C-alpha positions in Angstrom: -46.9 3.1 -15.8 -45.5 -0.2 -14.6 -48.6 -1.0 -12.7 -50.8 -0.4 -15.8 -48.4 -2.6 -17.9 -48.5 -5.4 -15.3 -52.3 -5.3 -15.2 -52.4 -5.2 -19.0 -50.4 -8.5 -19.0 -52.9 -10.0 -16.5 -50.2 -10.0 -13.8 -50.9 -9.4 -10.1 -49.6 -6.1 -8.7 -48.7 -7.0 -5.1 -48.2 -3.5 -3.7 -49.2 -0.1 -4.8 -46.4 1.8 -6.4 -45.2 5.4 -5.6 -44.2 8.4 -7.7 -40.8 10.0 -7.2 -39.3 12.9 -9.0 -35.8 12.9 -10.4 -34.2 14.1 -7.2 -36.2 12.5 -4.4 -36.8 14.2 -1.0 -36.0 12.5 2.3 -39.7 11.6 2.7 -39.8 10.1 -0.8 -36.7 8.0 0.0 -38.4 6.7 3.1 -41.5 5.8 1.1 -39.2 3.9 -1.4 -37.6 1.9 1.5 -41.0 1.1 2.9 -42.2 -0.1 -0.6 -39.1 -2.3 -0.8 -39.9 -3.8 2.6 -43.5 -4.5 1.6 -42.4 -6.0 -1.7 -39.9 -8.3 0.1 -42.6 -9.4 2.5 -44.9 -10.4 -0.4 -42.1 -12.2 -2.3 -41.1 -14.2 0.8 -44.7 -14.9 1.8 -44.2 -13.1 5.1 -46.9 -10.4 4.5 -49.4 -9.4 7.0 -53.1 -8.8 6.4 -53.6 -5.4 4.7 -56.5 -3.0 5.3 -57.6 -1.3 2.1 -59.0 2.2 2.3 -61.8 2.6 -0.2 -60.8 6.3 -0.7 -57.4 5.1 -2.2 -59.0 3.0 -4.9 -59.2 4.4 -8.4 -62.4 3.8 -10.4 
């Protein structure tokens, strides 16, 4: 929902968000940590080039 709200406000969404249930699994926590790292890289301008998989895009 946050990504849609950002896009509605014409804001750039730097990384793709994730979905986590109320009690996250170990795998979901790892995904959250990775998301935090990616977001920190974007915010500090240390990001590396990303490869976008066309299958992941929503039309």
